[in-house]
All heavy atoms as TSV, in Angstrom:
chain	resi	resn	atom	element	x	y	z
A	1	PRO	N	N	-5.403	-27.494	22.972
A	1	PRO	CA	C	-4.990	-26.320	22.223
A	1	PRO	C	C	-5.897	-26.079	21.019
A	1	PRO	O	O	-6.423	-26.942	20.372
A	1	PRO	CB	C	-3.598	-26.697	21.820
A	1	PRO	CG	C	-3.422	-28.136	22.122
A	1	PRO	CD	C	-4.557	-28.549	23.015
A	2	ILE	N	N	-6.091	-24.831	20.730
A	2	ILE	CA	C	-6.852	-24.368	19.553
A	2	ILE	C	C	-5.897	-23.993	18.454
A	2	ILE	O	O	-4.884	-23.397	18.654
A	2	ILE	CB	C	-7.674	-23.126	19.960
A	2	ILE	CG1	C	-8.630	-23.497	21.030
A	2	ILE	CG2	C	-8.374	-22.578	18.665
A	2	ILE	CD1	C	-9.415	-22.327	21.496
A	3	ASP	N	N	-6.155	-24.633	17.270
A	3	ASP	CA	C	-5.385	-24.272	16.066
A	3	ASP	C	C	-5.838	-22.961	15.576
A	3	ASP	O	O	-6.954	-22.705	15.330
A	3	ASP	CB	C	-5.550	-25.313	14.959
A	3	ASP	CG	C	-4.909	-26.687	15.250
A	3	ASP	OD1	O	-3.978	-26.691	16.128
A	3	ASP	OD2	O	-5.430	-27.766	14.864
A	4	PHE	N	N	-4.843	-22.051	15.513
A	4	PHE	CA	C	-5.151	-20.690	14.998
A	4	PHE	C	C	-3.946	-20.193	14.034
A	4	PHE	O	O	-2.851	-20.390	14.414
A	4	PHE	CB	C	-5.103	-19.775	16.201
A	4	PHE	CG	C	-5.203	-18.250	15.825
A	4	PHE	CD1	C	-6.387	-17.771	15.338
A	4	PHE	CD2	C	-4.073	-17.478	15.904
A	4	PHE	CE1	C	-6.444	-16.490	14.936
A	4	PHE	CE2	C	-4.196	-16.070	15.496
A	4	PHE	CZ	C	-5.396	-15.557	15.038
A	5	SER	N	N	-4.307	-19.798	12.921
A	5	SER	CA	C	-3.386	-19.284	11.823
A	5	SER	C	C	-3.923	-17.955	11.521
A	5	SER	O	O	-5.022	-17.647	11.521
A	5	SER	CB	C	-3.287	-20.204	10.741
A	5	SER	OG	O	-2.818	-21.455	10.974
A	6	ALA	N	N	-2.916	-17.032	11.059
A	6	ALA	CA	C	-3.252	-15.790	10.622
A	6	ALA	C	C	-2.224	-15.516	9.454
A	6	ALA	O	O	-1.210	-16.165	9.308
A	6	ALA	CB	C	-3.123	-14.737	11.686
A	7	LEU	N	N	-2.597	-14.508	8.692
A	7	LEU	CA	C	-1.727	-14.067	7.538
A	7	LEU	C	C	-0.537	-13.278	8.127
A	7	LEU	O	O	-0.744	-12.278	8.810
A	7	LEU	CB	C	-2.489	-13.291	6.599
A	7	LEU	CG	C	-1.937	-13.034	5.133
A	7	LEU	CD1	C	-1.717	-14.477	4.548
A	7	LEU	CD2	C	-2.916	-12.310	4.282
A	8	PHE	N	N	0.720	-13.660	7.776
A	8	PHE	CA	C	1.913	-12.985	8.121
A	8	PHE	C	C	2.429	-12.288	6.872
A	8	PHE	O	O	2.552	-12.928	5.875
A	8	PHE	CB	C	2.996	-13.988	8.673
A	8	PHE	CG	C	4.257	-13.365	9.035
A	8	PHE	CD1	C	4.397	-12.771	10.286
A	8	PHE	CD2	C	5.293	-13.284	8.193
A	8	PHE	CE1	C	5.539	-12.136	10.738
A	8	PHE	CE2	C	6.430	-12.574	8.529
A	8	PHE	CZ	C	6.633	-12.084	9.871
A	9	THR	N	N	2.599	-10.975	6.959
A	9	THR	CA	C	2.962	-10.187	5.748
A	9	THR	C	C	4.069	-9.242	6.075
A	9	THR	O	O	4.097	-8.548	7.230
A	9	THR	CB	C	1.661	-9.363	5.282
A	9	THR	OG1	O	0.645	-10.269	5.089
A	9	THR	CG2	C	1.975	-8.665	3.979
A	10	VAL	N	N	5.027	-9.204	5.166
A	10	VAL	CA	C	6.005	-8.120	5.195
A	10	VAL	C	C	5.859	-7.342	3.887
A	10	VAL	O	O	5.810	-7.896	2.805
A	10	VAL	CB	C	7.414	-8.739	5.166
A	10	VAL	CG1	C	8.465	-7.629	5.129
A	10	VAL	CG2	C	7.623	-9.649	6.396
A	11	SER	N	N	5.637	-5.961	4.083
A	11	SER	CA	C	5.362	-5.193	2.897
A	11	SER	C	C	6.002	-3.818	3.063
A	11	SER	O	O	6.423	-3.399	4.229
A	11	SER	CB	C	3.916	-4.967	2.710
A	11	SER	OG	O	3.193	-4.414	3.844
A	12	THR	N	N	6.013	-3.030	2.039
A	12	THR	CA	C	6.523	-1.644	2.050
A	12	THR	C	C	5.363	-0.765	2.551
A	12	THR	O	O	4.237	-1.126	2.394
A	12	THR	CB	C	7.020	-1.210	0.657
A	12	THR	OG1	O	5.934	-1.118	-0.162
A	12	THR	CG2	C	8.010	-2.096	0.152
A	13	PRO	N	N	5.646	0.450	3.037
A	13	PRO	CA	C	4.483	1.329	3.484
A	13	PRO	C	C	3.593	1.648	2.331
A	13	PRO	O	O	2.474	1.946	2.551
A	13	PRO	CB	C	5.224	2.559	3.871
A	13	PRO	CG	C	6.599	2.075	4.370
A	13	PRO	CD	C	6.972	0.976	3.435
A	14	GLU	N	N	4.071	1.518	1.002
A	14	GLU	CA	C	3.203	1.751	-0.180
A	14	GLU	C	C	2.400	0.561	-0.508
A	14	GLU	O	O	1.576	0.623	-1.395
A	14	GLU	CB	C	4.160	2.159	-1.392
A	14	GLU	CG	C	4.878	3.359	-1.242
A	14	GLU	CD	C	6.145	3.315	-0.326
A	14	GLU	OE1	O	6.627	2.154	-0.225
A	14	GLU	OE2	O	6.525	4.288	0.207
A	15	GLY	N	N	2.479	-0.495	0.285
A	15	GLY	CA	C	1.620	-1.712	0.071
A	15	GLY	C	C	2.211	-2.767	-0.862
A	15	GLY	O	O	1.634	-3.735	-1.157
A	16	VAL	N	N	3.504	-2.749	-1.296
A	16	VAL	CA	C	4.108	-3.682	-2.054
A	16	VAL	C	C	4.461	-4.904	-1.113
A	16	VAL	O	O	5.236	-4.834	-0.174
A	16	VAL	CB	C	5.415	-3.242	-2.696
A	16	VAL	CG1	C	6.053	-4.334	-3.568
A	16	VAL	CG2	C	5.075	-2.072	-3.736
A	17	VAL	N	N	3.830	-6.033	-1.395
A	17	VAL	CA	C	4.127	-7.180	-0.545
A	17	VAL	C	C	5.382	-7.941	-0.895
A	17	VAL	O	O	5.525	-8.355	-2.093
A	17	VAL	CB	C	2.921	-8.239	-0.633
A	17	VAL	CG1	C	3.155	-9.546	0.146
A	17	VAL	CG2	C	1.657	-7.530	-0.126
A	18	LEU	N	N	6.223	-8.075	0.031
A	18	LEU	CA	C	7.603	-8.720	-0.172
A	18	LEU	C	C	7.540	-10.200	0.207
A	18	LEU	O	O	8.231	-10.978	-0.283
A	18	LEU	CB	C	8.686	-8.052	0.618
A	18	LEU	CG	C	8.880	-6.515	0.340
A	18	LEU	CD1	C	9.870	-5.910	1.193
A	18	LEU	CD2	C	9.259	-6.332	-1.174
A	19	TYR	N	N	6.641	-10.501	1.221
A	19	TYR	CA	C	6.441	-11.841	1.723
A	19	TYR	C	C	5.048	-11.963	2.338
A	19	TYR	O	O	4.617	-11.049	3.018
A	19	TYR	CB	C	7.544	-12.241	2.789
A	19	TYR	CG	C	7.372	-13.628	3.336
A	19	TYR	CD1	C	7.882	-14.667	2.684
A	19	TYR	CD2	C	6.594	-13.824	4.521
A	19	TYR	CE1	C	7.694	-16.029	3.293
A	19	TYR	CE2	C	6.386	-15.051	5.055
A	19	TYR	CZ	C	7.034	-16.188	4.418
A	19	TYR	OH	O	6.713	-17.436	4.862
A	20	GLN	N	N	4.447	-13.056	2.041
A	20	GLN	CA	C	3.071	-13.340	2.704
A	20	GLN	C	C	2.809	-14.791	2.755
A	20	GLN	O	O	3.114	-15.522	1.730
A	20	GLN	CB	C	1.934	-12.676	1.794
A	20	GLN	CG	C	0.690	-12.635	2.476
A	20	GLN	CD	C	-0.254	-11.740	1.748
A	20	GLN	OE1	O	-0.536	-12.062	0.553
A	20	GLN	NE2	N	-0.819	-10.728	2.331
A	21	ALA	N	N	2.375	-15.294	3.902
A	21	ALA	CA	C	2.008	-16.671	4.126
A	21	ALA	C	C	1.061	-16.786	5.260
A	21	ALA	O	O	1.111	-15.998	6.216
A	21	ALA	CB	C	3.319	-17.518	4.380
A	22	LEU	N	N	0.254	-17.891	5.270
A	22	LEU	CA	C	-0.649	-18.179	6.297
A	22	LEU	C	C	0.264	-18.927	7.396
A	22	LEU	O	O	0.949	-19.894	7.128
A	22	LEU	CB	C	-1.677	-19.178	5.913
A	22	LEU	CG	C	-2.790	-19.342	6.810
A	22	LEU	CD1	C	-3.518	-17.979	7.195
A	22	LEU	CD2	C	-3.884	-20.268	6.300
A	23	GLN	N	N	0.352	-18.387	8.613
A	23	GLN	CA	C	1.281	-18.882	9.705
A	23	GLN	C	C	0.537	-19.314	10.899
A	23	GLN	O	O	-0.281	-18.509	11.471
A	23	GLN	CB	C	2.303	-17.724	9.967
A	23	GLN	CG	C	3.127	-18.010	11.158
A	23	GLN	CD	C	4.179	-19.111	10.669
A	23	GLN	OE1	O	4.468	-19.383	9.662
A	23	GLN	NE2	N	4.756	-19.766	11.779
A	24	PRO	N	N	0.764	-20.511	11.372
A	24	PRO	CA	C	0.176	-20.966	12.642
A	24	PRO	C	C	0.737	-20.099	13.764
A	24	PRO	O	O	1.954	-19.815	13.807
A	24	PRO	CB	C	0.551	-22.453	12.774
A	24	PRO	CG	C	0.918	-22.907	11.350
A	24	PRO	CD	C	1.445	-21.651	10.716
A	25	ALA	N	N	-0.046	-19.774	14.705
A	25	ALA	CA	C	0.293	-18.953	15.898
A	25	ALA	C	C	1.237	-19.623	16.828
A	25	ALA	O	O	2.077	-18.975	17.467
A	25	ALA	CB	C	-0.881	-18.469	16.599
A	26	ASN	N	N	1.229	-20.964	16.856
A	26	ASN	CA	C	2.049	-21.768	17.799
A	26	ASN	C	C	3.458	-22.201	17.109
A	26	ASN	O	O	4.089	-22.888	17.726
A	26	ASN	CB	C	1.377	-22.823	18.479
A	26	ASN	CG	C	0.876	-23.880	17.307
A	26	ASN	OD1	O	0.880	-23.540	16.197
A	26	ASN	ND2	N	0.424	-25.005	17.750
A	27	ASP	N	N	3.711	-21.796	15.838
A	27	ASP	CA	C	4.983	-22.048	15.255
A	27	ASP	C	C	5.895	-20.840	15.123
A	27	ASP	O	O	5.453	-19.764	14.805
A	27	ASP	CB	C	4.697	-22.711	13.970
A	27	ASP	CG	C	4.029	-24.041	13.897
A	27	ASP	OD1	O	4.087	-24.723	14.976
A	27	ASP	OD2	O	3.639	-24.542	12.846
A	28	ALA	N	N	7.269	-21.055	15.263
A	28	ALA	CA	C	8.154	-19.992	15.133
A	28	ALA	C	C	8.330	-19.944	13.550
A	28	ALA	O	O	8.234	-20.908	12.764
A	28	ALA	CB	C	9.491	-20.349	15.823
A	29	LEU	N	N	8.668	-18.634	13.120
A	29	LEU	CA	C	8.891	-18.414	11.699
A	29	LEU	C	C	10.118	-17.554	11.644
A	29	LEU	O	O	10.287	-16.611	12.359
A	29	LEU	CB	C	7.674	-17.623	11.075
A	29	LEU	CG	C	7.840	-17.130	9.691
A	29	LEU	CD1	C	8.001	-18.347	8.635
A	29	LEU	CD2	C	6.727	-16.184	9.395
A	30	ARG	N	N	11.050	-17.956	10.681
A	30	ARG	CA	C	12.187	-17.100	10.414
A	30	ARG	C	C	12.242	-17.122	8.883
A	30	ARG	O	O	12.215	-18.046	8.210
A	30	ARG	CB	C	13.451	-17.834	10.908
A	30	ARG	CG	C	14.668	-17.004	10.619
A	30	ARG	CD	C	15.880	-17.729	11.046
A	30	ARG	NE	N	16.984	-17.054	10.534
A	30	ARG	CZ	C	18.039	-16.613	11.265
A	30	ARG	NH1	N	18.049	-16.700	12.556
A	30	ARG	NH2	N	19.065	-15.920	10.725
A	31	ILE	N	N	12.318	-15.845	8.383
A	31	ILE	CA	C	12.290	-15.655	6.933
A	31	ILE	C	C	13.476	-14.617	6.653
A	31	ILE	O	O	13.935	-13.824	7.476
A	31	ILE	CB	C	11.064	-15.033	6.347
A	31	ILE	CG1	C	10.755	-13.703	6.941
A	31	ILE	CG2	C	9.917	-16.044	6.526
A	31	ILE	CD1	C	9.679	-12.931	6.192
A	32	GLU	N	N	14.047	-14.683	5.443
A	32	GLU	CA	C	15.012	-13.637	5.064
A	32	GLU	C	C	14.463	-13.061	3.736
A	32	GLU	O	O	13.936	-13.791	2.847
A	32	GLU	CB	C	16.285	-14.342	4.740
A	32	GLU	CG	C	17.097	-14.865	5.948
A	32	GLU	CD	C	18.482	-15.438	5.632
A	32	GLU	OE1	O	19.007	-15.002	4.623
A	32	GLU	OE2	O	18.849	-16.219	6.348
A	33	VAL	N	N	14.334	-11.708	3.733
A	33	VAL	CA	C	13.795	-10.994	2.587
A	33	VAL	C	C	14.874	-10.008	2.080
A	33	VAL	O	O	15.417	-9.214	2.896
A	33	VAL	CB	C	12.524	-10.281	2.963
A	33	VAL	CG1	C	12.002	-9.466	1.885
A	33	VAL	CG2	C	11.539	-11.156	3.557
A	34	ALA	N	N	15.197	-10.142	0.889
A	34	ALA	CA	C	16.093	-9.091	0.201
A	34	ALA	C	C	15.342	-7.890	-0.082
A	34	ALA	O	O	14.268	-7.885	-0.721
A	34	ALA	CB	C	16.717	-9.737	-1.008
A	35	VAL	N	N	15.846	-6.738	0.439
A	35	VAL	CA	C	15.064	-5.508	0.245
A	35	VAL	C	C	15.937	-4.472	-0.462
A	35	VAL	O	O	17.082	-4.302	-0.160
A	35	VAL	CB	C	14.838	-4.857	1.695
A	35	VAL	CG1	C	14.087	-3.524	1.659
A	35	VAL	CG2	C	13.961	-5.858	2.578
A	36	PRO	N	N	15.405	-3.921	-1.567
A	36	PRO	CA	C	16.103	-2.911	-2.321
A	36	PRO	C	C	16.622	-1.802	-1.418
A	36	PRO	O	O	15.960	-1.370	-0.470
A	36	PRO	CB	C	15.093	-2.445	-3.384
A	36	PRO	CG	C	14.103	-3.596	-3.429
A	36	PRO	CD	C	14.020	-4.167	-2.069
A	37	ALA	N	N	17.728	-1.215	-1.849
A	37	ALA	CA	C	18.439	-0.268	-1.017
A	37	ALA	C	C	17.560	1.031	-0.790
A	37	ALA	O	O	17.592	1.691	0.316
A	37	ALA	CB	C	19.699	0.214	-1.610
A	38	GLN	N	N	16.715	1.284	-1.679
A	38	GLN	CA	C	15.906	2.519	-1.556
A	38	GLN	C	C	14.698	2.450	-0.543
A	38	GLN	O	O	14.163	3.421	-0.142
A	38	GLN	CB	C	15.314	3.024	-2.876
A	38	GLN	CG	C	14.277	2.130	-3.434
A	38	GLN	CD	C	14.869	1.064	-4.467
A	38	GLN	OE1	O	16.061	0.812	-4.333
A	38	GLN	NE2	N	14.144	0.587	-5.406
A	39	ILE	N	N	14.440	1.236	-0.169
A	39	ILE	CA	C	13.293	1.061	0.824
A	39	ILE	C	C	13.790	1.200	2.261
A	39	ILE	O	O	14.871	0.548	2.773
A	39	ILE	CB	C	12.680	-0.391	0.750
A	39	ILE	CG1	C	11.980	-0.568	-0.609
A	39	ILE	CG2	C	11.708	-0.633	1.900
A	39	ILE	CD1	C	11.444	-1.865	-0.965
A	40	GLU	N	N	13.301	2.217	3.012
A	40	GLU	CA	C	13.769	2.453	4.336
A	40	GLU	C	C	12.909	1.965	5.477
A	40	GLU	O	O	13.346	1.776	6.549
A	40	GLU	CB	C	13.952	4.027	4.476
A	40	GLU	CG	C	14.913	4.673	3.534
A	40	GLU	CD	C	15.112	6.043	3.673
A	40	GLU	OE1	O	14.401	6.652	4.589
A	40	GLU	OE2	O	15.858	6.658	2.919
A	41	ARG	N	N	11.549	1.728	5.164
A	41	ARG	CA	C	10.665	1.218	6.251
A	41	ARG	C	C	9.968	-0.027	5.738
A	41	ARG	O	O	9.823	-0.206	4.534
A	41	ARG	CB	C	9.629	2.238	6.624
A	41	ARG	CG	C	10.127	3.523	7.020
A	41	ARG	CD	C	10.686	3.660	8.376
A	41	ARG	NE	N	9.773	3.280	9.383
A	41	ARG	CZ	C	10.121	2.898	10.665
A	41	ARG	NH1	N	11.443	2.834	10.967
A	41	ARG	NH2	N	9.241	2.547	11.548
A	42	LEU	N	N	9.626	-0.857	6.638
A	42	LEU	CA	C	8.854	-2.090	6.274
A	42	LEU	C	C	7.667	-2.147	7.247
A	42	LEU	O	O	7.813	-1.773	8.438
A	42	LEU	CB	C	9.629	-3.423	6.432
A	42	LEU	CG	C	10.817	-3.587	5.442
A	42	LEU	CD1	C	11.642	-4.867	5.795
A	42	LEU	CD2	C	10.238	-3.781	4.085
A	43	ASP	N	N	6.542	-2.730	6.847
A	43	ASP	CA	C	5.368	-3.051	7.668
A	43	ASP	C	C	5.412	-4.562	7.843
A	43	ASP	O	O	5.340	-5.303	6.888
A	43	ASP	CB	C	4.113	-2.518	6.968
A	43	ASP	CG	C	4.033	-1.030	6.918
A	43	ASP	OD1	O	4.718	-0.312	7.697
A	43	ASP	OD2	O	3.314	-0.468	5.932
A	44	VAL	N	N	5.349	-4.910	9.093
A	44	VAL	CA	C	5.317	-6.445	9.382
A	44	VAL	C	C	4.000	-6.591	10.191
A	44	VAL	O	O	3.822	-5.970	11.129
A	44	VAL	CB	C	6.530	-6.853	10.330
A	44	VAL	CG1	C	6.477	-8.319	10.555
A	44	VAL	CG2	C	7.788	-6.432	9.577
A	45	SER	N	N	3.241	-7.568	9.596
A	45	SER	CA	C	1.894	-7.894	10.317
A	45	SER	C	C	1.611	-9.331	10.447
A	45	SER	O	O	2.088	-10.158	9.673
A	45	SER	CB	C	0.720	-7.149	9.562
A	45	SER	OG	O	0.541	-7.692	8.340
A	46	PHE	N	N	0.878	-9.673	11.522
A	46	PHE	CA	C	0.454	-11.036	11.776
A	46	PHE	C	C	-1.051	-10.872	12.180
A	46	PHE	O	O	-1.325	-10.415	13.266
A	46	PHE	CB	C	1.286	-11.649	12.838
A	46	PHE	CG	C	0.815	-13.095	13.215
A	46	PHE	CD1	C	1.087	-14.069	12.342
A	46	PHE	CD2	C	0.081	-13.423	14.405
A	46	PHE	CE1	C	0.606	-15.408	12.515
A	46	PHE	CE2	C	-0.357	-14.597	14.512
A	46	PHE	CZ	C	-0.146	-15.656	13.618
A	47	GLY	N	N	-1.918	-11.252	11.254
A	47	GLY	CA	C	-3.340	-10.986	11.495
A	47	GLY	C	C	-3.634	-9.546	11.582
A	47	GLY	O	O	-3.131	-8.682	10.826
A	48	SER	N	N	-4.188	-9.049	12.847
A	48	SER	CA	C	-4.429	-7.667	12.983
A	48	SER	C	C	-3.391	-6.942	13.741
A	48	SER	O	O	-3.448	-5.695	13.928
A	48	SER	CB	C	-5.806	-7.505	13.713
A	48	SER	OG	O	-5.632	-8.130	15.075
A	49	LEU	N	N	-2.321	-7.604	14.175
A	49	LEU	CA	C	-1.126	-7.023	14.842
A	49	LEU	C	C	-0.185	-6.559	13.820
A	49	LEU	O	O	0.157	-7.282	12.844
A	49	LEU	CB	C	-0.465	-7.955	15.801
A	49	LEU	CG	C	-1.437	-8.566	16.803
A	49	LEU	CD1	C	-0.699	-9.701	17.496
A	49	LEU	CD2	C	-1.897	-7.574	17.791
A	50	SER	N	N	0.342	-5.308	13.977
A	50	SER	CA	C	1.460	-4.962	13.095
A	50	SER	C	C	2.438	-3.866	13.679
A	50	SER	O	O	2.140	-3.338	14.738
A	50	SER	CB	C	0.713	-4.182	11.865
A	50	SER	OG	O	0.055	-2.986	12.300
A	51	VAL	N	N	3.571	-3.948	13.097
A	51	VAL	CA	C	4.702	-2.977	13.574
A	51	VAL	C	C	5.273	-2.473	12.267
A	51	VAL	O	O	5.285	-3.020	11.227
A	51	VAL	CB	C	5.747	-3.696	14.360
A	51	VAL	CG1	C	5.151	-4.165	15.741
A	51	VAL	CG2	C	6.389	-4.799	13.666
A	52	ASN	N	N	5.928	-1.254	12.542
A	52	ASN	CA	C	6.784	-0.645	11.413
A	52	ASN	C	C	8.244	-0.873	11.810
A	52	ASN	O	O	8.555	-0.806	12.995
A	52	ASN	CB	C	6.448	0.859	11.281
A	52	ASN	CG	C	5.097	1.096	10.853
A	52	ASN	OD1	O	4.469	0.305	10.014
A	52	ASN	ND2	N	4.460	2.090	11.346
A	53	ALA	N	N	9.052	-1.195	10.912
A	53	ALA	CA	C	10.434	-1.541	11.195
A	53	ALA	C	C	11.397	-0.713	10.258
A	53	ALA	O	O	10.995	-0.444	9.035
A	53	ALA	CB	C	10.660	-3.034	10.993
A	54	ASN	N	N	12.542	-0.436	10.681
A	54	ASN	CA	C	13.534	0.234	10.000
A	54	ASN	C	C	14.193	-0.887	8.990
A	54	ASN	O	O	14.772	-1.811	9.497
A	54	ASN	CB	C	14.594	0.801	10.805
A	54	ASN	CG	C	15.695	1.541	10.116
A	54	ASN	OD1	O	15.787	1.438	8.895
A	54	ASN	ND2	N	16.496	2.262	10.798
A	55	ALA	N	N	14.082	-0.726	7.615
A	55	ALA	CA	C	14.597	-1.713	6.694
A	55	ALA	C	C	16.027	-1.581	6.659
A	55	ALA	O	O	16.674	-2.515	6.021
A	55	ALA	CB	C	13.915	-1.504	5.401
A	56	ARG	N	N	16.681	-0.629	7.144
A	56	ARG	CA	C	18.215	-0.482	7.081
A	56	ARG	C	C	18.810	-1.416	8.133
A	56	ARG	O	O	20.069	-1.522	8.086
A	56	ARG	CB	C	18.569	0.939	7.259
A	56	ARG	CG	C	17.885	1.821	6.248
A	56	ARG	CD	C	18.925	2.189	5.238
A	56	ARG	NE	N	18.355	3.154	4.250
A	56	ARG	CZ	C	18.325	3.088	2.985
A	56	ARG	NH1	N	18.820	1.971	2.518
A	56	ARG	NH2	N	17.787	3.920	2.185
A	57	GLN	N	N	18.077	-1.998	8.996
A	57	GLN	CA	C	18.640	-2.926	9.929
A	57	GLN	C	C	19.012	-4.290	9.188
A	57	GLN	O	O	18.360	-4.644	8.300
A	57	GLN	CB	C	17.733	-3.310	11.074
A	57	GLN	CG	C	17.317	-2.064	11.891
A	57	GLN	CD	C	16.285	-2.365	12.918
A	57	GLN	OE1	O	16.465	-3.299	13.721
A	57	GLN	NE2	N	15.099	-1.729	12.920
A	58	SER	N	N	20.077	-5.002	9.734
A	58	SER	CA	C	20.353	-6.253	9.130
A	58	SER	C	C	19.383	-7.302	9.631
A	58	SER	O	O	19.284	-8.340	8.998
A	58	SER	CB	C	21.772	-6.611	9.316
A	58	SER	OG	O	21.930	-6.798	10.904
A	59	SER	N	N	18.702	-7.124	10.742
A	59	SER	CA	C	17.802	-8.166	11.276
A	59	SER	C	C	16.661	-7.424	12.035
A	59	SER	O	O	16.817	-6.403	12.743
A	59	SER	CB	C	18.553	-9.051	12.274
A	59	SER	OG	O	17.733	-9.953	12.884
A	60	ILE	N	N	15.477	-7.911	11.799
A	60	ILE	CA	C	14.268	-7.372	12.429
A	60	ILE	C	C	13.584	-8.593	13.155
A	60	ILE	O	O	13.306	-9.553	12.607
A	60	ILE	CB	C	13.340	-6.735	11.383
A	60	ILE	CG1	C	14.003	-5.583	10.703
A	60	ILE	CG2	C	12.031	-6.317	12.071
A	60	ILE	CD1	C	13.120	-5.154	9.418
A	61	THR	N	N	13.305	-8.327	14.408
A	61	THR	CA	C	12.603	-9.372	15.256
A	61	THR	C	C	11.181	-8.914	15.498
A	61	THR	O	O	10.957	-7.670	15.963
A	61	THR	CB	C	13.276	-9.586	16.555
A	61	THR	OG1	O	14.652	-10.053	16.337
A	61	THR	CG2	C	12.538	-10.702	17.306
A	62	PHE	N	N	10.212	-9.700	15.167
A	62	PHE	CA	C	8.820	-9.456	15.371
A	62	PHE	C	C	8.256	-10.448	16.325
A	62	PHE	O	O	8.162	-11.579	16.061
A	62	PHE	CB	C	8.025	-9.376	13.959
A	62	PHE	CG	C	6.615	-9.204	14.150
A	62	PHE	CD1	C	6.049	-7.903	14.461
A	62	PHE	CD2	C	5.681	-10.165	13.904
A	62	PHE	CE1	C	4.737	-7.706	14.538
A	62	PHE	CE2	C	4.284	-10.035	13.945
A	62	PHE	CZ	C	3.835	-8.799	14.332
A	63	ASN	N	N	7.828	-10.017	17.439
A	63	ASN	CA	C	7.171	-10.807	18.468
A	63	ASN	C	C	5.712	-10.373	18.752
A	63	ASN	O	O	5.482	-9.186	18.846
A	63	ASN	CB	C	7.856	-10.908	19.776
A	63	ASN	CG	C	9.225	-11.370	19.667
A	63	ASN	OD1	O	9.463	-12.501	19.130
A	63	ASN	ND2	N	10.277	-10.730	20.195
A	64	PHE	N	N	4.767	-11.326	18.823
A	64	PHE	CA	C	3.407	-10.927	19.026
A	64	PHE	C	C	3.007	-11.535	20.301
A	64	PHE	O	O	3.499	-12.426	20.795
A	64	PHE	CB	C	2.543	-11.352	17.869
A	64	PHE	CG	C	2.529	-12.774	17.613
A	64	PHE	CD1	C	1.595	-13.673	18.326
A	64	PHE	CD2	C	3.335	-13.404	16.721
A	64	PHE	CE1	C	1.628	-14.996	18.075
A	64	PHE	CE2	C	3.336	-14.754	16.473
A	64	PHE	CZ	C	2.561	-15.569	17.160
A	65	PRO	N	N	2.009	-10.803	20.954
A	65	PRO	CA	C	1.559	-11.264	22.320
A	65	PRO	C	C	1.024	-12.665	22.227
A	65	PRO	O	O	0.320	-13.005	21.323
A	65	PRO	CB	C	0.588	-10.226	22.800
A	65	PRO	CG	C	0.604	-9.128	21.787
A	65	PRO	CD	C	1.355	-9.592	20.530
A	66	VAL	N	N	1.291	-13.461	23.243
A	66	VAL	CA	C	0.732	-14.861	23.398
A	66	VAL	C	C	0.036	-14.894	24.717
A	66	VAL	O	O	0.678	-14.589	25.802
A	66	VAL	CB	C	1.725	-15.929	23.205
A	66	VAL	CG1	C	1.202	-17.225	23.417
A	66	VAL	CG2	C	2.437	-15.767	21.917
A	67	ASN	N	N	-1.197	-15.323	24.842
A	67	ASN	CA	C	-1.893	-15.540	25.956
A	67	ASN	C	C	-1.639	-16.971	26.526
A	67	ASN	O	O	-1.833	-17.892	25.822
A	67	ASN	CB	C	-3.411	-15.373	25.885
A	67	ASN	CG	C	-3.767	-13.850	25.523
A	67	ASN	OD1	O	-3.115	-13.080	25.900
A	67	ASN	ND2	N	-4.831	-13.733	24.725
A	68	ASP	N	N	-1.114	-17.034	27.745
A	68	ASP	CA	C	-0.870	-18.400	28.296
A	68	ASP	C	C	-2.219	-18.982	28.949
A	68	ASP	O	O	-3.033	-18.393	29.409
A	68	ASP	CB	C	0.167	-18.304	29.444
A	68	ASP	CG	C	1.476	-17.946	28.875
A	68	ASP	OD1	O	1.733	-18.316	27.691
A	68	ASP	OD2	O	2.215	-17.213	29.508
């Protein structure tokens, strides 16, 4: 196996970083981020992969493709 890590980031669309850490690709990650009520959208990224999420949800799941 190849060790691969990438930067995992949760931020607002305006670029305010709420969480950021170097994350190994083969490890599961679960975080809880308190988001101010006025924030409606979040950007979640892992390396060059990213998704936009509705911040009004109580839980957001982010899965990235894995090559077998």
